N, C-alpha and C positions, 0 to 999 in steps of 0.2 A: 922452967918448962916454957916452951914457946907454943902458944895456941894459934892456929891458923884456920881460916874458913874461907870459902869462896862462894860466890854467887855468879850465875851466868845471866847475861841479857843478850837478846838477839834483835838486830834491826833487819827486818825482812828486805829482800831485794826490791828496790824501787821505793822504799819507804824511808822516812827520816826520824821516826820515833821507835824506841824499843819497848819491850814489855817492862813493867816496873820491877824494881828490886828493893826489897825491904832491908834497909841498912840501920834500922833503929837499935839493933843489938850489937853493933860493931862500928868500926871505923874503916872507911874506904882508904886504902893506902896506895893502891896501884890499879891501873887498867892494863890488861893484856890485850893488845890489838892484834887480831888475826891477820894472816897473810892475805885473806880475801877482802880486807877493808879497802875501800876505794875513795874514801873521803879525805879531808884534811883537817877539819875542825869538829870537835865534839862539844856540844853544849849540854847543860844539865837542867832537869826540872825536879821539883820537889812537891810533896803533898802532905797535908796533915790528916786528910780524911780518905785518901785513896780514890777520890772522885774529882776534885778540882786540883789541877797541877799548875804551878807557877815556874817561870824561868828563875834560876838561881843567879843572884848577882853577888859580886864581891862587896866587901865592906865599903868600897869607894863608889858603889852604885853602878858599876859597869857589869855587863853580862859576863858570867864566869864561863870561860871557854878553855879548851885544851887543843893545841895544834899538834897533830901527830901524823903518822904514816903507817902503812902496813908493817906487820911483824915487829912491833915495838912494845916495850913495857914503859908505861908513863906513870911515874911516881907522883902522888898527890900529898900535899901537906895536911897535917892533922885537922886544921880548921877550914880547909877548902870547902867541904860539903857539910860541915857541922852546923846545926842550928834549927 
Protein backbone atom coordinates (compact mmCIF):
# COMPACT_ATOMS: atom_id res chain seq x y z
CA UNK A 1 0.00 0.00 0.00
CA UNK A 2 1.32 3.40 -0.95
CA UNK A 3 0.59 6.28 1.40
CA UNK A 4 0.69 9.82 0.12
CA UNK A 5 0.01 13.18 1.63
CA UNK A 6 0.45 16.73 0.50
CA UNK A 7 0.81 20.12 2.09
CA UNK A 8 0.50 23.45 0.36
CA UNK A 9 2.45 26.59 0.98
CA UNK A 10 1.97 29.97 -0.62
CA UNK A 11 4.36 32.80 -1.29
CA UNK A 12 2.24 35.93 -1.66
CA UNK A 13 2.82 38.26 -4.60
CA UNK A 14 5.74 40.57 -3.89
CA UNK A 15 6.94 38.48 -0.92
CA UNK A 16 9.82 36.03 -0.53
CA UNK A 17 8.67 33.87 2.41
CA UNK A 18 5.78 31.42 2.51
CA UNK A 19 3.57 30.24 5.31
CA UNK A 20 5.10 27.41 7.34
CA UNK A 21 4.41 23.76 6.59
CA UNK A 22 4.74 21.12 9.30
CA UNK A 23 6.77 18.21 7.90
CA UNK A 24 7.57 16.47 11.19
CA UNK A 25 5.30 13.51 10.39
CA UNK A 26 6.56 12.83 6.89
CA UNK A 27 9.32 13.23 4.36
CA UNK A 28 9.37 15.92 1.71
CA UNK A 29 9.99 14.15 -1.59
CA UNK A 30 9.03 16.74 -4.19
CA UNK A 31 7.98 20.30 -4.82
CA UNK A 32 5.34 21.02 -7.44
CA UNK A 33 6.12 24.44 -8.88
CA UNK A 34 3.04 26.20 -10.30
CA UNK A 35 2.87 27.95 -13.66
CA UNK A 36 2.65 31.30 -11.87
CA UNK A 37 6.07 30.90 -10.22
CA UNK A 38 8.42 33.62 -11.42
CA UNK A 39 11.55 32.99 -9.40
CA UNK A 40 14.56 30.82 -10.11
CA UNK A 41 15.86 29.72 -6.71
CA UNK A 42 14.08 28.37 -3.64
CA UNK A 43 15.75 28.36 -0.23
CA UNK A 44 14.43 26.66 2.90
CA UNK A 45 14.08 27.57 6.55
CA UNK A 46 13.41 25.37 9.55
CA UNK A 47 12.28 25.84 13.14
CA UNK A 48 12.05 23.71 16.25
CA UNK A 49 9.66 26.01 18.09
CA UNK A 50 7.61 27.66 15.28
CA UNK A 51 8.95 31.04 16.44
CA UNK A 52 12.60 31.28 15.43
CA UNK A 53 13.47 30.17 11.89
CA UNK A 54 16.93 29.40 10.51
CA UNK A 55 18.20 28.93 6.98
CA UNK A 56 18.77 25.26 6.20
CA UNK A 57 22.32 24.44 5.16
CA UNK A 58 23.74 21.33 3.55
CA UNK A 59 26.09 19.04 5.45
CA UNK A 60 28.96 20.94 3.82
CA UNK A 61 27.79 24.21 5.36
CA UNK A 62 26.40 25.87 2.24
CA UNK A 63 22.87 27.23 1.96
CA UNK A 64 20.52 24.50 0.70
CA UNK A 65 18.84 25.78 -2.46
CA UNK A 66 16.82 24.40 -5.34
CA UNK A 67 17.04 26.01 -8.76
CA UNK A 68 13.84 25.63 -10.74
CA UNK A 69 11.33 27.28 -13.06
CA UNK A 70 7.57 27.41 -13.47
CA UNK A 71 5.52 24.27 -14.14
CA UNK A 72 8.05 21.77 -12.80
CA UNK A 73 8.25 18.96 -10.29
CA UNK A 74 11.46 19.09 -8.27
CA UNK A 75 12.44 15.83 -6.56
CA UNK A 76 14.28 16.05 -3.26
CA UNK A 77 16.52 13.42 -1.67
CA UNK A 78 15.40 11.80 1.61
CA UNK A 79 18.05 13.62 3.67
CA UNK A 80 17.78 17.07 2.04
CA UNK A 81 15.43 18.54 4.66
CA UNK A 82 15.74 15.98 7.44
CA UNK A 83 17.18 17.03 10.73
